[in-house]
C-alpha angles and dihedrals in degrees: 000000000000126000117252121241089252092053092050091047091052092049094047091049092053092048097050107031115083088185089077092050129095116271092257091055092046090053088051095049101037110064123205099265097195124055136166087259087068092061136083116199120230118217123187104201119205134172094238135030095238117152110268137168092261129040113264137184132215124219090260091057097050099083095057092047092048093050091052092048091052091047091052093048100252105151103199147024130212112213129205120177133187131212127220088206118070135180141157095269106047089225091139088073091067097060114119088228096046116136090252092053092048091047092052090050091049091052097046094042090055102041110008094181096056110096115243119210122189137192116238103201141117106226093098094045107044126077094235096052098231126131097240139047121256133216128233091282093052094253123134112277101212097181094050091045092053091048097050096042090048088055089048089055090055092046091053091047090050088055091053106267115158097199128026122201123210102206108172093087088227107145108236096042092094094052089043093053093046093050094046093049093048094047093049095052097260098113089135092063113098128226119222112175123197117244106197140192108205111248144159087238090091098066096099092052093046094051092046096048100035091247101131111128117240117253112291095024127098146172090282098180099045118109128256106247090232091063105080089155091057091048092053092044091050092050092050091047090053091049090051089050092058108281112151094196137000132235113210122199148234090019099212092054097048105066093106096047090043091056091046093049092046088061095052105035138040093205114122111263121207120187111209116217100211132210097275091054090053094051097041099041100043136053137180117245105234092213102047101023089227121134115242105226100164094119092053091048088055091046095051092044089055092046091050088051088051092055108276116156089206141328127246113218146161087222097059095116094046092049094045091051089056095044096052 
C-alpha cells in the first residue's frame, strides 16, 4: 500500500514545522536571533551633563558605561563628540586634546578590546552646523572638506580609534581618509562611511550636539529617500574607494537597500538607528523605570534577517540587559 499525497504532506509538515512542536522543542529549534554581540552602543559625549533632548555622557562617565557594555557582551561603541568652540574651518577637531580624542582614550583605557568607532564630520565643529566646509560664496568646498576630514581620521586613529566614519556624504572623503590613514602608519584602522537618507529623525541629535544647520543651509549630499538606487550606488562607490564596511541610516528606512547590498557585496553592513528612532520607538515604564525597547528588538531582528552585520543604537545597553 502506498501513502497518499495528503498523507505524505501531513508527515512532511510535522517533520519540518517547529510551530507544531511542543514549546520545549520550539525553544530547541528556534535560536535567539538577536544577541548583545549584534549591537553597537552610541555615546554622545559632551563637556557637561546639562539636560538635552538625547542622553549624553561626560568623560568621567565613560569608564562605567564601557565596563557595563563589556560585561553584557556588546562588542563596540560609536562615539560622537561636540565642541564648545566653533569656527569656519573645523580645525578645533584636530587638537590632540579635543573632546573626541579624550573620549577615545577613555574608552580604550577602560576596555581595550572593545572596538571604538568614531564619526569624522564637521557639523559639531563649524559655526554653521553643516557637515562640510563652504567657500566664500557659501557653496560646498569639496576639496577642503576632504582634506580636513582626512586629517580628522588620522587624529582619531592617533587617539586609538579602531574604525573611523566619514559622515558628510561628500564623495572623496572615503578615499581621502583611507589614503591619509595608510600614509600615517594607520593602515590597520578601518573606514566605515555613513550612507544617509535625509530624514527628520535626526532632530534630537542635532539639537543635542549643536549640529543644526543655519537657516538656508541643508544636508546637501544626503540622499532623497525615494532614491534607493542612488543609495546602493553610493554605498558601492564608497566600498570601491576604500571603505571596509558601510553604515546605513536611518535604520528603519534601510531594510530594502540593506537586502539589495547584501546580495552584491560582502562588506559588513551596519544599520544605524538614529535619535528619532530611539525617542519614538522606546518609552520608560513609569512604575519600573525600565525602558521598553521591544520595538527596537523587533527592528534589529528584522535587519539582521535582511543581512545586517550588526546594528548601531542608543538603546544598546537597555536591549542587552533584557537579552541576557
